[in-house]
C-alpha positions in Angstrom: 0.0 0.0 0.0 0.9 3.6 -0.3 0.6 6.2 2.5 -2.3 8.7 2.5 -1.4 12.2 1.1 0.7 14.3 3.4 2.9 17.5 3.4 6.6 17.2 4.0 9.0 19.6 5.8 12.7 19.1 6.5 13.8 21.8 8.9 17.5 22.1 9.9 17.2 23.4 13.4 15.6 22.2 16.6 14.0 25.5 17.2 12.2 25.3 13.8 11.0 21.8 14.7 9.6 22.9 18.0 7.8 25.8 16.3 6.3 23.6 13.6 5.1 21.1 16.2 3.5 23.8 18.3 1.5 24.8 15.3 0.4 21.3 14.2 0.4 19.0 17.2 -1.6 15.8 16.5 -1.7 16.5 12.8 2.1 16.1 12.5 4.5 13.2 12.9 8.3 13.4 13.3 10.4 11.3 11.0 13.6 10.0 12.6 14.9 6.7 11.1 11.5 5.8 9.7 11.8 2.1 10.5 8.5 2.0 12.3 6.7 5.1 11.1 7.0 4.5 7.4 5.6 1.0 7.4 2.7 2.2 9.6 2.0 5.0 7.1 2.2 2.6 4.2 -0.5 0.4 5.8 -2.4 3.7 6.6 -2.4 2.8 10.3 -1.0 6.3 10.8 -2.1 9.2 8.5 -0.4 12.4 9.4 -1.2 15.6 7.5 2.4 16.7 7.9 5.6 14.8 8.1 8.6 16.6 9.7 11.9 15.1 8.8 14.5 15.4 11.6 17.5 14.1 9.5 18.9 17.6 8.9 18.8 18.5 12.6 22.4 17.6 13.4 22.2 19.0 16.9 20.1 16.0 18.0 22.9 13.5 17.1 25.5 13.2 19.9 26.9 11.0 22.7 28.5 12.8 25.6 29.4 12.2 29.2 29.0 15.2 31.5 31.0 16.2 34.6 28.8 14.1 36.9 29.4 10.9 34.8 25.9 11.0 33.3 25.6 9.7 29.8 23.6 12.0 27.4 22.5 10.6 24.1 20.8 12.8 21.4 17.4 11.6 20.2 18.7 11.2 16.6 21.6 9.0 17.5 21.5 5.9 15.3 21.1 2.5 16.9 24.3 1.4 15.1 26.2 4.0 17.1 24.7 2.8 20.3 26.2 -0.6 19.4 29.7 0.7 18.6 30.4 3.9 20.5 33.2 3.5 23.1 31.7 6.0 25.5 28.4 4.0 25.6 30.4 0.7 25.9 32.2 2.1 28.9 29.4 3.9 30.8 26.3 1.9 29.7 27.5 -1.5 28.5 24.0 -2.9 28.8 23.0 -0.7 25.8 25.9 -1.8 23.7 25.3 -5.5 24.6 21.6 -5.3 23.7 21.8 -3.6 20.4 22.8 -6.6 18.3 19.4 -8.1 19.3 17.6 -5.2 17.6 16.4 -6.2 14.1 19.2 -6.3 11.5 22.3 -4.1 10.8 20.5 -2.4 8.0 17.7 -1.4 10.3 20.1 -0.2 13.1 22.0 1.9 10.5 18.8 4.0 10.1 16.8 3.5 13.3 17.4 6.0 16.2 17.2 5.8 19.9 14.6 8.5 20.0 12.4 6.9 17.4 12.3 3.6 19.2 11.5 5.2 22.6 8.7 7.4 21.2 7.2 4.5 19.2 6.9 2.6 22.5 6.5 -0.9 21.1 6.2 -3.3 24.1 8.3 -5.8 22.1 11.2 -3.3 21.6 14.4 -3.6 23.4 15.4 0.1 24.0 12.4 1.0 26.2 13.2 -2.0 28.4 16.8 -1.0 28.7 15.9 2.6 29.6 13.8 1.4 32.5 16.5 -1.0 33.6 19.1 1.8 33.7 16.7 4.3 35.3 17.1 6.6 32.3 15.3 10.0 31.8 13.9 11.6 28.7 14.2 15.3 27.9 11.4 16.8 25.8 10.9 20.3 24.6 8.0 22.4 23.4 7.2 26.1 23.1 6.3 25.9 26.8 9.8 24.9 27.7 11.6 21.7 28.6 10.8 18.9 31.1 12.3 15.6 32.1 10.3 12.3 32.1 11.4 9.3 34.0 11.6 6.1 31.9 9.5 4.3 34.5 6.6 6.7 34.0 7.1 7.4 30.3 5.7 4.3 28.8 1.9 4.2 29.4 0.5 1.6 27.0 1.0 0.0 23.6 2.5 2.7 21.4 1.7 5.2 24.1 4.0 7.5 26.1 3.7 10.5 28.4 5.2 12.7 25.6 2.6 15.3 24.5 1.7 15.8 20.8 3.5 19.2 20.6 6.7 18.0 22.5 9.9 16.9 20.8 12.2 14.3 22.4 15.7 15.9 22.6 17.8 13.4 24.5 18.0 10.6 27.0 20.2 10.7 30.1 21.6 7.6 31.8 22.9 7.9 35.4 26.5 6.7 36.1 26.7 3.0 36.9 27.4 2.3 40.6 30.5 0.4 41.6 30.2 -3.4 41.6 27.3 -3.4 39.2 26.6 -6.2 36.7 24.1 -6.3 33.9 22.6 -8.7 31.4 20.1 -8.8 28.6 18.7 -12.0 27.2 15.7 -12.7 24.9 14.3 -15.5 22.8 13.4 -15.0 19.1 12.6 -17.7 16.6 15.1 -16.3 14.1 17.8 -13.7 14.5 16.3 -10.3 13.8 12.8 -11.3 14.6 10.8 -9.7 17.4 11.6 -11.7 20.6 8.8 -13.8 22.1 10.0 -12.5 25.4 13.1 -11.0 27.0 14.5 -9.6 30.2 17.1 -7.1 31.3 18.8 -7.5 34.7 20.9 -5.0 36.7 22.5 -6.0 40.0 24.7 -4.0 42.4 26.6 -5.7 45.2 28.3 -4.3 48.3 31.9 -5.2 49.2 30.9 -8.3 51.0 29.0 -9.6 47.9 25.4 -8.9 49.2 22.9 -7.5 46.7 22.1 -3.8 47.4 20.2 -3.0 44.2 18.4 -5.1 41.6 16.2 -4.5 38.6 14.4 -6.9 36.4 12.5 -5.5 33.3 10.7 -7.6 30.7 9.8 -7.0 27.1 6.8 -8.4 25.3 5.4 -9.3 28.6 2.6 -6.7 28.8 1.5 -3.4 27.3 4.7 -1.6 28.4 8.1 -2.6 29.7 7.3 -4.6 32.8 9.4 -4.1 35.9 9.2 -7.0 38.3 9.9 -5.1 41.5 8.8 -7.8 43.9 11.0 -10.3 42.1 14.0 -7.9 42.4 13.2 -7.4 46.1 13.9 -11.2 46.7 17.5 -10.5 46.0 18.1 -7.5 48.2 20.5 -8.0 51.2 21.2 -11.5 50.1 24.2 -13.5 48.9 23.1 -14.4 45.4 22.7 -18.0 44.4 21.0 -20.1 41.7 18.2 -20.9 44.2 17.6 -17.2 44.7 17.5 -16.7 40.9 14.9 -19.4 40.6 12.8 -17.9 43.4 13.0 -14.4 41.8 11.9 -16.0 38.5 8.9 -17.5 40.1 7.9 -14.2 41.8 8.4 -12.4 38.5 5.9 -14.7 36.9 3.1 -12.9 38.7 4.2 -9.5 37.3 4.2 -10.4 33.6 1.2 -10.7 31.3 2.4 -12.4 28.1 0.0 -12.8 25.3 -0.4 -16.0 23.3 0.4 -15.8 19.6 0.9 -18.2 16.6 4.3 -19.1 17.8 3.8 -19.6 21.6 1.2 -20.3 24.2 1.1 -18.4 27.5 2.4 -21.3 29.5 5.3 -21.6 27.1 6.0 -17.9 27.3 6.0 -18.1 31.1 8.4 -21.0 31.0 10.7 -19.0 28.7 10.5 -16.0 31.1 11.6 -18.2 34.1 14.5 -19.7 32.2 15.7 -16.3 30.8 15.4 -14.7 34.2 17.7 -17.2 35.8 20.2 -16.8 33.0 20.1 -13.0 33.1 20.5 -12.9 36.9 23.4 -15.3 36.8 25.3 -13.3 34.2 24.6 -10.0 35.9 25.7 -11.3 39.3 28.8 -12.9 37.8 29.8 -9.6 36.3 29.1 -7.7 39.6 31.2 -10.2 41.5 34.1 -9.7 39.2 34.2 -6.1 40.3 34.6 -6.8 44.0 38.2 -6.0 45.1 
């Protein structure tokens, strides 16, 4: 199919984009990498009157680390750069490790971090990683700027807390605490396919090896990234072990709501979730233990 008729603009500054969005709101869509928006337009699931191309707005493409150790990533940063950038690999290795799971290299060459987050597909990896890393999203409109926590940003299938007139500028990732380990695992039928289910784990230990922070966040397990807080609480103040990983996986089962599809039943998806949770926790804990002096 072909998209419905639309007008097209390609401004070269963020201020121009913000002004155009303030005038058009719901009638306009922002084009970043186009890997999700263009197929939706071709199927006429989305029919904007105006398409605003961000690819000339170079000020939205950057990766920097500020004086506080916070990682700042511009909304137009390509997913391929997330995979290969040394600053990201050093400060947020969970992002770099996850990116090869996202579609195929050709997709990652065009897709952007901002596009994936705003699209808010519950089967996408980047929203899950943002929640696991306690990231924040900075948006701008004619009314000013505001920060949105990743834990509150994703509100439903393809739905976020970003208002129609707001433009996502950047994401911010806090510095990783000492003795922190991470892992991301998912199961897809073929490489590049959407995962049937997946999980990100982040664990921080004290000097004695007891867990002082844990996060478990699931993809394709509900309408949004699902954070299993009660499952993570099982690990707090404990010396980690395979038995604890299995207990946490069982507790997490109550938090997720996977949906049956042509490839997998709900019982099978729940089984996958438990298996992947144990694997993710084991890898994250192993990495954290390696950092204890």
